[in-house]
C-alpha positions in Angstrom: -27.3 -14.2 287.3 -25.7 -16.3 284.6 -24.3 -13.2 282.9 -22.8 -12.1 286.3 -21.2 -15.4 286.8 -19.6 -15.3 283.4 -18.0 -11.9 284.2 -16.6 -13.0 287.6 -13.0 -14.3 287.6 -13.6 -17.7 289.1 -11.6 -19.9 286.8 -7.9 -20.8 287.3 -5.5 -19.4 284.7 -4.8 -21.7 281.8 -1.3 -22.6 280.8 -1.6 -20.2 277.8 -2.6 -17.3 280.1 0.3 -18.0 282.4 2.7 -18.2 279.5 1.4 -14.8 278.1 1.9 -13.3 281.5 5.4 -14.6 281.7 6.2 -13.1 278.3 5.1 -9.7 279.7 7.4 -10.2 282.8 4.4 -10.8 285.1 5.5 -13.5 287.6 5.2 -14.2 291.3 7.8 -12.2 293.2 8.6 -11.9 296.9 10.8 -8.9 297.9 11.0 -10.4 301.3 12.6 -13.5 300.0 15.1 -11.5 297.9 16.0 -9.4 301.0 16.4 -12.4 303.2 18.7 -14.3 300.7 20.8 -11.2 300.0 21.3 -10.4 303.7 22.1 -14.0 304.6 24.5 -14.4 301.7 26.3 -11.2 302.4 26.4 -11.8 306.1 27.7 -15.4 305.6 30.4 -14.2 303.3 31.5 -11.5 305.8 31.6 -14.1 308.6 33.8 -16.4 306.5 36.1 -13.9 304.8 35.8 -10.9 307.2 39.4 -11.1 308.3 40.6 -11.2 304.7 38.5 -8.2 303.7 39.7 -6.3 306.8 43.3 -6.9 306.0 42.9 -6.1 302.4 41.1 -2.8 303.3 43.9 -2.0 305.8 46.5 -2.5 303.1 44.6 -0.3 300.7 44.4 2.5 303.3 48.1 2.3 304.1 49.0 2.2 300.5 46.7 5.2 299.7 47.9 7.3 302.6 51.6 6.9 302.0 53.0 9.2 299.3 56.0 11.4 298.6 55.7 15.2 298.9 56.4 15.4 295.2 53.3 13.4 294.4 51.1 16.0 296.0 51.8 18.6 293.4 51.9 16.1 290.5 48.2 15.6 289.4 49.2 12.9 286.9 50.7 10.8 289.6 47.8 11.3 291.9 45.3 10.3 289.2 47.2 7.2 288.4 47.4 6.3 292.1 43.7 6.7 292.5 43.1 4.5 289.5 45.4 1.8 290.8 43.8 1.8 294.3 40.3 1.7 292.8 41.3 -1.3 290.6 42.8 -3.1 293.7 39.6 -2.4 295.6 37.5 -3.9 292.8 39.7 -7.0 292.7 39.3 -7.5 296.4 35.5 -7.0 296.6 34.5 -8.3 293.1 34.0 -11.9 294.3 31.8 -10.7 297.2 29.7 -8.6 294.9 29.3 -11.4 292.3 28.3 -13.8 295.0 25.6 -11.4 296.4 24.4 -10.8 292.8 24.1 -14.5 292.2 22.2 -14.9 295.4 19.7 -12.2 294.3 19.2 -13.9 291.0 18.7 -17.3 292.7 16.1 -15.9 295.0 14.0 -14.8 292.1 14.4 -18.1 290.2 13.3 -20.1 293.2 9.7 -18.8 292.8 9.2 -18.0 289.2 11.9 -19.9 287.4 14.3 -18.3 284.9 12.7 -15.5 282.9 14.1 -12.6 280.8 11.6 -10.4 279.1 12.3 -7.1 277.3 8.6 -6.3 277.4 8.9 -5.8 281.2 11.5 -3.1 280.6 9.2 -1.0 278.4 7.6 2.1 280.0 4.0 1.7 281.0 2.3 5.0 280.7 -0.9 3.8 282.4 1.0 3.8 285.7 1.3 7.6 285.4 -2.5 7.9 285.7 -3.1 9.5 289.2 -6.5 7.8 289.6 -4.9 4.4 289.1 -2.2 5.4 291.6 -4.8 6.4 294.2 -6.7 3.2 293.6 -3.6 1.2 294.2 -2.8 3.1 297.4 -6.1 2.0 298.9 -6.2 -1.5 297.6 -6.0 -4.7 299.6 -2.5 -5.3 298.3 -1.3 -1.9 299.7 -2.9 -2.6 303.0 -1.2 -6.0 303.3 2.1 -4.4 302.3 1.6 -1.8 305.0 0.8 -4.5 307.6 3.8 -6.4 306.4 6.1 -3.4 306.8 4.9 -2.7 310.3 5.3 -6.3 311.3 8.7 -6.5 309.8 9.8 -3.4 311.7 8.5 -4.7 315.0 10.0 -8.1 314.4 13.5 -6.9 313.4 13.5 -4.2 316.1 12.4 -6.6 318.7 14.9 -9.3 317.8 17.8 -6.7 317.7 16.9 -5.2 321.1 16.5 -8.7 322.6 19.9 -9.9 321.3 21.7 -6.7 322.4 20.2 -6.8 325.9 21.1 -10.5 326.1 24.7 -9.6 325.4 24.8 -6.4 327.3 27.6 -7.6 329.6 29.8 -8.3 326.6 29.1 -4.9 325.1 29.9 -3.1 328.3 33.0 -5.2 328.8 34.5 -3.7 325.6 35.4 -0.5 327.6 37.9 -2.4 329.7 39.6 -4.3 326.8 42.6 -3.0 324.9 41.5 -1.2 321.7 42.8 -3.8 319.2 41.1 -6.6 321.0 38.0 -4.5 321.6 37.7 -3.7 317.9 37.8 -7.4 317.0 35.4 -8.3 319.8 33.0 -5.6 318.6 33.2 -6.8 315.0 32.3 -10.3 316.2 29.3 -9.1 318.2 28.1 -6.9 315.3 28.3 -9.8 312.9 26.4 -12.1 315.2 23.7 -9.5 315.7 23.5 -9.0 312.0 23.0 -12.7 311.3 20.4 -13.1 314.1 18.4 -10.1 312.9 18.6 -11.1 309.2 17.6 -14.7 310.1 14.5 -13.4 311.8 13.2 -12.3 308.4 12.7 -16.0 307.6 9.4 -15.8 309.5 8.2 -13.0 307.3 9.4 -15.0 304.2 7.5 -18.0 305.3 4.3 -15.9 305.3 5.0 -13.7 302.3 6.0 -16.4 299.7 2.7 -18.4 299.9 0.8 -15.1 299.9 2.6 -13.9 296.7 1.9 -17.2 295.0 -1.8 -17.0 296.0 -2.0 -13.4 295.0 -0.4 -14.0 291.6 -2.8 -16.9 290.9 -5.8 -14.7 291.9 -4.7 -11.9 289.6 -4.4 -14.3 286.6 -7.8 -15.8 287.2 -10.1 -15.8 284.2 -13.8 -15.5 283.6 -15.7 -18.4 282.1 -16.2 -16.4 278.9 -12.4 -15.8 278.6 -11.8 -19.6 279.0 -14.3 -20.3 276.3 -12.8 -17.7 274.0 -9.3 -19.0 274.5 -10.5 -22.5 273.8 -11.9 -21.3 270.5 -8.7 -19.6 269.6 -6.6 -22.7 270.5 -8.9 -25.1 268.7 -9.9 -22.7 265.9 -13.2 -21.2 264.9 -15.8 -24.0 264.2 -16.7 -22.5 260.8 -13.1 -22.4 259.8 -12.5 -25.9 261.1 -15.6 -27.0 259.1 -14.3 -25.5 255.9 -10.8 -27.1 256.5 -12.4 -30.5 257.1 -14.5 -30.0 253.9 -11.4 -29.1 251.9 -9.6 -32.1 253.3 -12.4 -34.4 252.4 -12.5 -32.9 248.9 -8.7 -33.5 248.5 -9.0 -37.0 249.8 -11.9 -37.8 247.5 -9.9 -36.4 244.6 -6.9 -38.6 245.4 -9.2 -41.5 245.8 -10.8 -40.9 242.4 -7.4 -40.5 240.8 -6.6 -44.0 242.1 -9.6 -45.7 240.4 -8.0 -46.0 237.0 -5.1 -47.9 238.6 -7.4 -50.4 240.3 -7.5 -54.1 239.3 -11.2 -54.5 239.8 -14.3 -52.7 241.1 -16.6 -54.8 243.3 -20.2 -53.4 243.3 -23.5 -53.9 245.0 -24.2 -52.8 242.1 -26.1 -49.5 242.9 -25.4 -48.9 246.6 -21.7 -49.6 247.0 -18.5 -49.7 244.9 -15.1 -50.7 246.2 -11.9 -50.5 244.1 -9.2 -53.1 244.8 -5.6 -53.1 243.8 -2.9 -55.8 244.3 0.7 -55.6 243.3 2.3 -59.0 244.1 5.9 -57.6 244.5 4.9 -54.5 246.6 1.9 -55.6 248.6 1.3 -58.4 251.1 -2.4 -58.4 250.4 -4.9 -56.5 248.2 -5.8 -53.0 249.4 -8.7 -50.7 249.0 -7.8 -47.7 246.9 -11.3 -46.2 246.6 -14.8 -46.9 248.0 -18.1 -45.1 248.0 -21.9 -45.4 248.3 -24.8 -44.2 246.2 -23.7 -41.2 244.0 -20.0 -41.7 244.8 -20.3 -45.4 243.9 -21.8 -44.4 240.6 -19.0 -42.0 239.9 -16.4 -44.7 240.7 -18.1 -47.1 238.3 -18.2 -44.4 235.6 -14.5 -43.8 236.0 -13.9 -47.5 235.9 -15.8 -47.9 232.6 -13.9 -44.9 231.1 -10.6 -46.5 232.0 -11.6 -50.1 231.1 -11.3 -51.3 234.7 -13.3 -54.5 235.2 -16.5 -54.2 237.3 -17.7 -57.3 239.2 -21.2 -57.5 240.7 -20.8 -59.2 244.1 -23.2 -57.6 246.6 -22.1 -59.4 249.8 -18.4 -58.9 249.2 -19.0 -55.2 248.2 -21.0 -54.6 251.4 -18.4 -56.4 253.5 -15.5 -54.5 252.0 -17.2 -51.2 252.4 -18.0 -51.9 256.0 -14.8 -53.6 257.2 -12.0 -52.4 254.9 -10.3 -49.0 255.4 -9.3 -46.8 252.6 -5.6 -47.2 251.6 -5.4 -50.2 253.9 -5.1 -53.9 253.2 -8.3 -55.9 253.3 -9.2 -57.9 256.4 -7.8 -61.4 256.6 -11.4 -62.8 256.8 -12.0 -61.7 253.2 -8.8 -63.1 251.7 -10.5 -66.1 250.1 -13.3 -64.1 248.6 -11.0 -61.4 247.1 -8.6 -64.1 245.9 -11.4 -65.7 243.9 -12.2 -62.3 242.4 -8.6 -61.5 241.5 -8.1 -65.0 240.0 -11.0 -64.3 237.7 -9.6 -60.8 236.7 -6.2 -62.3 235.9 -7.8 -64.9 233.7 -9.9 -62.3 232.0 -6.8 -60.2 231.2 -5.1 -63.3 229.8 -8.1 -64.0 227.6 -8.2 -60.4 226.3 -4.5 -60.5 225.6 -4.1 -63.9 224.0 -7.6 -65.1 223.3 -8.8 -68.6 223.9 -11.7 -69.7 226.2 -13.3 -66.8 228.1 -13.2 -67.4 231.9 -16.4 -68.0 233.7 -17.8 -65.1 235.7 -18.0 -66.0 239.4 -21.6 -66.7 240.2 -21.1 -67.1 244.0 -18.6 -65.1 246.0 -19.2 -66.1 249.6 -18.0 -64.1 252.6 -17.6 -65.4 256.2 -20.7 -65.2 258.5 -20.9 -61.8 260.2 -18.9 -59.9 257.6 -21.9 -59.0 255.5 -23.9 -56.2 257.2 -27.1 -57.5 255.7 -28.6 -60.9 256.5 -29.6 -63.2 253.7 -32.6 -65.5 253.7 -31.9 -69.3 253.5 -31.9 -70.5 249.9 -31.1 -67.0 248.4 -28.0 -66.9 246.3 -25.1 -65.3 248.1 -23.9 -63.4 245.0 -24.3 -63.3 241.3 -21.6 -62.0 239.1 -21.4 -60.3 235.7 -18.8 -58.0 234.0 
């Protein structure tokens, strides 16, 4: 049962799945909405500019039917006249055609947004498979399209018949009108009928658009296994991610070990923890931790310190506090300022002694840390820290 549920498309499409579908030109599309918008746009333009188009067309007809007898036998003149008349017709009707084209584009953008995909223009040879074609013919989508076509025919036909019968007196009255007035009256009735019939498609659009959006979402649904696989692809293979993290840790450790020779002092536990501190008075507001480690890594830090003559101070509570509360490449917590200042003061005195001689500075025997900063509790009477270099 679990395997069956993993194979069922029950999961909503992820954003990545939707984006991949859009790249292939697969978007929600309603032909009914396109038809409705184009019909209403063209009908509205004809209602507004019908007289202008009629007069322009009449001028073109008069201009095209008037010619001299000499022009009939001159093919060059007739060809030029045909070209000029065609160009005039394009100039007259080009705004109308552009407006209808923009309406068609807008109707597609309303549902799916702007999309231009070359992949959608490529031929799909799988559509030539007759078995797939037969399967599509008897699918639920085809049945719904058939019902929609029948409903559309009944609706449009019924609205057209109703409107004509409702205006039957006006239609019959055209016979008694003079022909110029009758033509204008007939054009008005035809335009009104067109707009009413085209407007009736709005009912079909109101049903078709939600269905197309639902059907599109259903087709893009994914199985649980597909969702898991996509998550792996997006986040990366766990083994690869593990190797990347391991490499990152190795690089960070290498950078950290390279910073040990530049440290001012190494504070140790002495065997469990080692923390390297650096302080540059002109560039830093407070000392910062440039390296830290425990056990084997702590031993390696101390070895590098000895090789590069970096002072090592044994101060277990401070070492534990720094290891627990101080982040690598970050300034030490303000609670440890006093303890670290005591250590650095000793280091600066030690450097001065090694450089100029004189009296050797006393090694700090007690480096106290605020209560709660040391991860380990100490028994009353036990020394807080003992120091040696």
